[in-house]
N, C-alpha and C positions, 0 to 999 in steps of 0.2 A: 727653490730657485727664484730668483728676482723676478722683475718685470722691466721691460724696456720702458725708458722715460718717452714721453711725446718727443717729436721732432722739435729740436730746439735751435734757435739761431746762433751761429757761430760764436758771436761775441758773448751770449748769455752762456753757451756751452763752457767756453774757457773759464768763466767765473764758477760756474755749478759745479763743473767735473773735475777741476784741477787737481791733481794730486790724490785722486780718490781711485781706489783699486775697482777695477771693473772691466768691461767690455764696451765696445763702441761702434757705431756704423756711422760713416761719414758718407753723405749724399752730396753730390758734386751738380753744379749747374746744368752740366750735360746728362744727369741722372744716372752717372755711373756711381758705384760704391766702393767704399774700401771698409773693411772689418779689422778691427785689432784689439789689443788689450793693454792694460796699463797697470802697474802695481801701486800701492799707496806710496806717496811721495813723489811719483814720476808725473811728467807732464807730456805725455805721447800725442794726447788730443791738441794740445797747444802747439808742438812742434808740427803737425800737420796744417794748422791753421796759420802758422807763420809761413810754412813754405808755400802754401797756395791760398794767398790772403783773400783773393778776389773770386776764386772758383768754387769755394765751400757754400752749399745752399743750407744743409743742416746736419746737426749730429743727434744720434740717439744713443743713450746710455743705459746700460745694467750694471748697478753696484753689485760688486763681490764682498759682502760684510765678511766674511772671513779671511778675505786677504789671500786666498789659495791659488797659487800659480796653475795647479792642475786643473782647478774648475774653470779658471779663464781660459787655459789652453782648450781644453774641450769644447768650451762654449763658443771660442772663435771658431773652431772647425766646423762645429754644427751650424753656427751662423752663416759662414762662407757657403757650406754646401745647400742651405736653405736659400740663399740669394741667388747662387747658381741655378738651382732646380726652378727658380721663379723667372729665370730668363734675364736676370738682371746683368749688365755690364760689370764684372768684378774688377777693380785695379790691383788687388792683390797679386804679386808676381810669384809667390811661392806659397804652398801650403803651410799652414801653421803648424809648428813644431810642438811636441809633447815634451815636458821636462822629464828627463831619465828616471827620475825617482817617482813618477806617476803611475799608479796601476789604472791603465785606462781600458781595459777589457772587460 
């Protein structure tokens, strides 16, 4: 399993992690967090930064070198649960879904 990057400023995160497969944690100025995943070639982090241009404080990223949707889905769920257990205010409105072809047991 990979490692989370250090907290990165939004403008640097956009450059470093754009179109890279992996998972991310966005921390907002109000200390709330959002966790998500992106596949190779997508720009989910950039989409968040464009939607909330002044309210993102930092981004952490964990690259998925295998570009496995199943790995990213499980990692997103684990990260969400870890953040909730730590008492963080999580902005995710729905639980991460698992692709139907993943064996997550």
